C-alpha positions as MATLAB code, in Angstrom:
seq = 'MNTQRPRVIIIGAGFGGLFAARTLVNKPVDVLLIDRSNFHTFTPLLYQVATCALDPSEIAYPVRTIFRKNQNIRSLLGTVIAIDYANKIIDVQIGGRQLQERYDYLILATGSIPTYFGNDAFREHALELRTLNDAINLRNHILSLFEQATWEEDDAVREAMTTIVVTGGGPTGLETAGAIYELYNHVLNREYLHREMHTRVILVEMQPHLLAPYPDKLRQAALEQLRSLGVEVHLGSPVKEVAKDQVTLANGTVIPSYTLVWAAGVKGSPLAEMLSVPLQRGGRLPILPTAEVIERPGIYAVGDMTYLEDASGQPYPMLIPVAQQQGELAAQNILAEMGGGEKRPFHYHDRGSMATIGRRRAVAWIYNKIQLRGFIAWLAWLALHLITLLGFRNRLNVFVNWVWNYFTYDRSVRIILEQGRDKTVKSEK';
ca = [
     128.579  240.150    2.526;
     125.730  237.625    2.848;
     124.300  237.380   -0.665;
     121.237  235.454    0.597;
     119.816  238.503    2.302;
     117.343  240.720    0.399;
     119.086  243.457   -1.544;
     117.823  247.048   -1.423;
     119.120  249.557   -3.951;
     118.620  253.251   -3.176;
     119.120  255.688   -6.044;
     119.953  259.162   -4.778;
     121.920  260.305   -1.726;
     119.829  263.371   -1.018;
     117.699  263.749    2.082;
     115.172  261.063    1.124;
     117.760  258.467    0.117;
     119.972  259.228    3.086;
     117.161  258.788    5.617;
     116.059  255.569    3.925;
     119.606  254.190    4.153;
     119.931  255.232    7.802;
     116.724  253.387    8.635;
     118.166  250.200    7.087;
     121.472  250.361    8.993;
     122.238  247.020   10.718;
     118.977  245.513    9.458;
     118.904  242.070    7.727;
     119.300  243.559    4.242;
     122.209  244.494    1.979;
     121.948  248.092    0.803;
     123.568  249.680   -2.243;
     123.341  253.491   -2.295;
     123.939  254.963   -5.777;
     124.527  258.623   -6.568;
     126.267  260.686   -9.255;
     128.238  262.467   -6.515;
     130.258  260.921   -3.697;
     128.831  263.364   -1.160;
     125.546  264.484    0.354;
     124.816  268.205   -0.101;
     123.030  270.272    2.532;
     121.041  272.137   -0.109;
     119.435  274.797    2.152;
     122.854  276.481    2.394;
     123.800  276.356   -1.305;
     123.083  280.055   -1.630;
     125.706  280.789    1.052;
     128.345  279.024   -1.036;
     127.188  281.032   -4.062;
     127.540  284.295   -2.125;
     130.980  283.577   -0.624;
     129.813  283.017    2.961;
     130.717  279.314    3.155;
     133.221  276.970    1.562;
     131.716  274.116   -0.506;
     133.209  271.501    1.837;
     131.247  272.964    4.757;
     127.881  271.942    3.327;
     128.945  268.626    1.744;
     129.640  265.354    3.520;
     131.133  262.221    1.910;
     128.621  259.387    1.636;
     131.230  256.757    2.492;
     132.097  258.640    5.685;
     128.461  258.672    6.780;
     128.172  254.873    6.529;
     131.755  253.711    7.048;
     130.879  251.889   10.294;
     127.854  250.125    8.814;
     128.737  246.805    7.203;
     125.454  246.351    5.343;
     125.624  249.702    3.496;
     127.732  250.117    0.373;
     127.911  253.102   -1.963;
     128.421  253.345   -5.698;
     129.451  256.462   -7.624;
     127.619  256.264  -10.932;
     124.627  257.301  -13.050;
     121.577  255.073  -13.462;
     120.751  254.898  -17.173;
     118.025  252.224  -17.258;
     115.639  250.352  -14.968;
     114.376  246.906  -15.994;
     111.532  246.679  -13.464;
     110.258  243.382  -14.895;
     113.541  241.575  -14.142;
     114.561  243.820  -11.224;
     117.825  244.990  -12.819;
     119.267  248.491  -13.150;
     122.036  249.647  -15.493;
     124.638  252.011  -14.014;
     127.181  254.032  -15.966;
     130.530  254.241  -14.157;
     133.058  256.225  -16.129;
     133.515  254.445  -19.450;
     131.878  251.182  -18.430;
     128.439  249.919  -17.548;
     127.307  247.680  -14.683;
     124.121  245.725  -14.108;
     122.886  245.498  -10.535;
     120.058  243.281   -9.311;
     117.678  244.246   -6.539;
     114.862  242.813   -4.476;
     113.605  246.252   -3.489;
     114.298  249.603   -5.122;
     113.946  253.075   -3.587;
     114.018  256.053   -5.970;
     115.075  259.313   -4.324;
     116.530  261.456   -7.106;
     114.712  264.668   -6.231;
     113.891  267.394   -8.726;
     115.388  269.596  -11.420;
     114.676  273.237  -12.372;
     111.762  273.906  -14.701;
     111.369  276.881  -17.013;
     107.637  276.306  -17.542;
     108.014  275.737  -21.275;
     110.502  278.580  -21.782;
     113.563  276.376  -22.184;
     115.286  279.097  -24.225;
     115.816  280.947  -20.917;
     118.208  278.212  -19.825;
     121.008  279.470  -22.103;
     121.417  282.708  -20.151;
     120.246  281.586  -16.699;
     122.190  280.362  -13.693;
     120.617  277.719  -11.452;
     121.125  276.895   -7.789;
     120.324  273.212   -7.275;
     123.742  271.588   -6.906;
     127.127  272.369   -5.415;
     128.536  272.945   -8.902;
     125.726  275.432   -9.554;
     126.666  277.355   -6.416;
     130.348  277.482   -7.355;
     129.503  278.598  -10.901;
     127.294  281.402   -9.580;
     129.997  282.527   -7.154;
     132.598  282.556   -9.939;
     130.231  284.437  -12.210;
     129.462  287.177   -9.668;
     133.101  287.720   -8.716;
     134.298  287.644  -12.333;
     131.758  290.264  -13.370;
     132.838  292.561  -10.545;
     136.459  292.220  -11.643;
     135.482  293.158  -15.199;
     133.138  295.942  -14.132;
     135.813  297.788  -12.196;
     137.736  298.306  -15.462;
     134.731  298.863  -17.739;
     134.563  302.393  -19.221;
     130.998  302.177  -20.551;
     128.702  303.206  -17.683;
     125.687  301.285  -19.008;
     127.642  298.058  -19.455;
     129.247  298.441  -16.030;
     125.882  298.877  -14.301;
     124.458  295.865  -16.127;
     127.432  293.842  -14.897;
     126.607  294.717  -11.289;
     122.864  294.110  -11.570;
     121.519  290.689  -10.656;
     117.991  289.485  -11.352;
     116.649  286.663   -9.194;
     113.391  285.112  -10.377;
     111.250  283.200   -7.907;
     109.537  284.387   -4.738;
     110.002  281.222   -2.695;
     112.549  280.733    0.102;
     115.436  280.065   -2.317;
     114.753  283.249   -4.251;
     114.464  285.396   -1.119;
     117.547  283.924    0.526;
     119.635  284.280   -2.631;
     118.533  287.846   -3.350;
     119.193  288.982    0.210;
     122.596  287.298    0.425;
     123.741  288.689   -2.948;
     122.703  292.198   -1.925;
     124.705  291.943    1.297;
     127.712  290.576   -0.617;
     127.528  293.453   -3.084;
     126.979  296.281   -0.636;
     128.803  295.155    2.513;
     131.823  293.399    1.019;
     132.583  293.926   -2.660;
     131.801  297.647   -2.742;
     134.461  298.187   -0.070;
     137.140  296.488   -2.166;
     136.654  298.250   -5.529;
     137.284  301.771   -4.370;
     138.892  303.335   -7.443;
     135.606  303.115   -9.380;
     132.146  303.965   -8.049;
     129.954  300.868   -8.444;
     126.157  301.079   -8.480;
     124.884  297.646   -7.524;
     121.309  296.406   -7.832;
     119.590  293.175   -6.861;
     116.099  292.677   -8.307;
     113.689  289.915   -7.283;
     110.981  288.981   -9.801;
     107.888  286.939   -8.872;
     104.998  286.183  -11.222;
     102.463  285.952   -8.367;
     101.167  289.120   -6.664;
     102.859  288.004   -3.426;
     105.948  286.232   -2.100;
     106.092  282.884   -0.258;
     102.831  281.422   -1.574;
     102.227  278.836    1.225;
     102.732  281.370    4.039;
     100.075  283.482    5.831;
      99.460  286.992    4.503;
     101.187  288.670    7.459;
     104.410  286.745    6.887;
     104.267  287.382    3.149;
     104.017  291.097    3.803;
     106.747  290.912    6.444;
     109.067  289.214    3.968;
     108.366  291.885    1.339;
     108.999  294.709    3.811;
     112.263  293.165    5.028;
     113.542  292.597    1.483;
     112.851  296.188    0.520;
     114.304  297.534    3.762;
     117.497  295.656    2.939;
     117.673  297.320   -0.484;
     116.409  294.585   -2.815;
     114.031  295.775   -5.538;
     110.938  293.574   -5.827;
     108.717  293.176   -8.907;
     105.478  291.283   -8.227;
     102.791  290.071  -10.597;
     104.905  290.059  -13.753;
     106.869  287.003  -14.904;
     109.985  286.979  -17.028;
     109.055  287.177  -20.712;
     112.404  287.251  -22.522;
     116.015  286.619  -21.535;
     119.051  287.808  -23.486;
     122.738  287.838  -22.612;
     122.600  291.450  -21.444;
     119.000  292.043  -20.385;
     115.857  290.559  -18.866;
     112.409  291.628  -20.084;
     109.291  291.228  -17.922;
     105.754  290.596  -19.145;
     104.728  294.149  -18.191;
     107.351  295.563  -20.564;
     110.015  296.394  -17.988;
     113.504  295.902  -19.385;
     116.291  295.252  -16.867;
     119.860  295.533  -18.214;
     121.701  292.651  -16.562;
     124.197  289.932  -17.385;
     123.007  287.731  -14.517;
     119.715  285.884  -14.134;
     119.461  283.452  -11.215;
     116.576  281.046  -11.850;
     114.792  279.962   -8.664;
     111.248  279.983  -10.024;
     110.291  276.341   -9.818;
     111.213  272.675  -10.074;
     109.825  269.496  -11.583;
     110.307  265.821  -10.775;
     113.525  264.017  -11.660;
     113.497  262.579  -15.212;
     114.490  259.212  -13.728;
     110.759  258.680  -13.117;
     110.262  258.248  -16.862;
     112.216  254.962  -16.739;
     109.302  253.248  -14.978;
     106.880  253.777  -17.902;
     103.970  254.921  -15.752;
     101.812  258.029  -16.390;
     103.303  260.969  -14.519;
     101.394  263.674  -12.696;
     101.825  267.400  -13.226;
     105.351  268.621  -12.854;
     106.685  265.267  -14.020;
     106.069  263.757  -10.576;
     105.795  260.009  -10.074;
     102.473  258.850   -8.521;
     102.909  256.708   -5.409;
     100.650  254.947   -2.947;
     100.413  256.170    0.672;
     102.889  253.406    1.538;
     105.450  255.108   -0.790;
     105.189  252.253   -3.308;
     105.108  253.163   -6.987;
     101.720  252.357   -8.500;
     101.760  249.122  -10.545;
     105.501  248.572   -9.979;
     105.901  245.894   -7.248;
     109.017  246.167   -5.121;
     109.710  249.778   -6.161;
     109.316  252.687   -3.744;
     109.829  256.395   -4.410;
     110.238  259.337   -2.049;
     110.711  263.078   -1.983;
     110.415  265.743   -4.669;
     110.048  263.299   -7.552;
     106.830  261.815   -6.135;
     103.169  262.792   -6.239;
     100.943  261.908   -3.298;
      97.873  263.844   -2.211;
      97.089  264.726    1.397;
      93.684  264.521    3.057;
      92.576  267.776    1.423;
      93.437  266.532   -2.065;
      96.585  268.644   -2.422;
      99.942  267.079   -3.307;
     102.494  267.062   -0.535;
     104.977  269.919   -1.028;
     108.431  269.369   -2.479;
     110.198  270.003    0.828;
     113.095  268.367    2.657;
     111.044  267.178    5.676;
     108.628  265.382    3.334;
     111.544  263.590    1.648;
     113.092  262.638    4.989;
     109.872  261.221    6.406;
     108.989  259.381    3.197;
     112.508  257.916    3.046;
     112.141  256.506    6.544;
     108.668  255.184    5.766;
     109.790  253.433    2.570;
     112.580  251.644    4.431;
     110.254  250.670    7.295;
     107.658  249.319    4.875;
     110.278  247.228    3.086;
     111.234  245.692    6.427;
     107.557  245.125    7.220;
     107.007  243.443    3.850;
     110.012  241.186    4.440;
     108.710  240.172    7.862;
     105.116  239.725    6.832;
     104.003  242.762    8.796;
     101.584  245.518    7.887;
     102.839  248.451    5.840;
     101.980  251.899    7.158;
     100.627  254.851    5.158;
     102.386  258.206    5.038;
     101.398  260.833    7.591;
     103.314  264.069    7.258;
     104.453  265.679   10.501;
     104.603  269.317    9.454;
     106.827  271.361   11.754;
     106.342  274.534    9.753;
     108.620  276.497    7.461;
     110.981  279.447    7.488;
     113.028  281.634    5.171;
     115.920  283.971    5.876;
     116.273  287.248    4.001;
     119.512  288.666    5.349;
     121.234  289.452    8.604;
     118.623  289.849   11.356;
     115.864  289.400    8.771;
     113.702  286.270    8.370;
     110.191  284.898    8.624;
     109.164  281.653   10.317;
     105.900  279.757   10.619;
     106.503  277.299   13.455;
     104.183  274.265   13.327;
     101.990  276.392   11.042;
     100.743  278.182   14.151;
     103.389  280.539   15.533;
     104.386  283.411   13.248;
     107.816  284.972   13.755;
     109.565  287.735   11.870;
     112.783  289.697   12.084;
     115.593  288.903   14.518;
     113.810  286.126   16.446;
     112.899  284.314   13.220;
     116.497  284.740   12.032;
     117.867  283.157   15.227;
     115.416  280.258   14.855;
     116.581  279.751   11.263;
     120.254  279.736   12.311;
     119.648  277.232   15.111;
     117.627  274.820   12.959;
     120.184  274.736   10.153;
     123.121  274.225   12.501;
     121.339  271.315   14.208;
     120.429  269.570   10.948;
     123.814  270.050    9.236;
     125.749  266.782    8.984;
     129.016  266.383   10.868;
     130.447  268.122   13.935;
     133.305  269.634   11.935;
     130.858  271.125    9.429;
     128.687  272.583   12.189;
     131.683  274.148   13.921;
     133.095  275.638   10.713;
     129.731  277.037    9.655;
     129.114  278.524   13.106;
     132.542  280.196   13.154;
     131.995  281.591    9.660;
     128.566  282.935   10.573;
     129.930  284.664   13.679;
     132.824  286.124   11.675;
     130.521  287.339    8.917;
     128.106  288.873   11.399;
     130.660  290.969   13.278;
     132.965  291.861   10.386;
     130.527  292.094    7.446;
     133.095  289.980    5.597;
     132.826  286.975    3.273;
     136.052  285.026    3.372;
     135.519  282.565    0.500;
     135.964  285.018   -2.380;
     137.964  282.878   -4.773;
     137.340  282.386   -8.481;
     137.684  278.814   -9.706;
     137.434  277.505  -13.242;
     133.792  277.629  -14.286;
     131.793  274.822  -15.791;
     130.110  277.344  -18.065;
     131.868  280.546  -18.997;
     129.385  283.373  -18.551;
     131.851  286.255  -18.295;
     131.028  289.335  -20.300;
     132.983  290.550  -23.286;
     132.188  294.165  -23.903;
     131.821  295.194  -27.533;
     133.619  298.405  -28.379;
];
């Protein structure tokens, strides 16, 4: 590799980092892509892994495979533990040893992490859905509880085992709640026949409506479709207390449950703190319109971890298309800076948003103009996610699984693997 060429280090192989690296393919730079995992995760389908619809390998793609034909892109499996922005050096932990890597340009694309809005005590009894490991842990947890519940003699304990609370009225919350309900009532209930199982899925949202950025008609359509599916919805009352066997809402409602799925919000990656600049709300790193970090020359940041206001003074949303477009822009501006050209500001091309709720149920806001609901919105959601999924093999496998699930009401990936955190229930007699 030509060591005289400028060196670009990209931290994070999510959507922002991946699109930045793709933009730099075969350009006169050497790129090092660092991530704690050796694969890119298609996060919009994490909930389908958690609810047994897809295998983990169908939504993950090895980073080295993506760039194996590109000589100027290398990847490193490790965790960044320090950034010396004055000397342009980063420290990376690899197993039991530590490396120092120099850069000419740095792109930060480490995304976001769940936030509990100051209620960090909730974390002990909550399950998250941000990574592939999270999805596998949730799947194991759900299946393990059903196995225990079928032999539980105490009716109250058994019903708590088969009650899931999902908090968060955004797309992740809706998609997870709908998919869990279908798993419970179309698959698992047919396999535990010697004991009658009463299953409940409850969605909790602190706002008086779901899907905050959407128009009122789509919000109402989403609520109607959730309830028509069988999901119970509590609006306008946040979670107040969380125990191992129950969830208490601010309005006093107590829900006996051993499962709380937290999808209520995210904050910027803590990696931003390594740059020693004042962060904006939600721990987000302030950047210039060119995607450069303020007062940190040679450092760019993209995606969920960043804070940049649009023309109306509102921060750009923490969405995948924003990360993708900012990743491309950061890479293009680095090339422009190298060539003495003019760096461009960020202009978000908003193609709209959509959320699926269950089979034949979804809402879509295409280009923020066309409102779709029901079956048509569901088909649009399926098509978009198949197109954007990495790898032909992954697309084919996912398509086959979706067709199988649709016609058979079956979920084939119902296996329990060793959990990272043991959340199984031990009944006290």
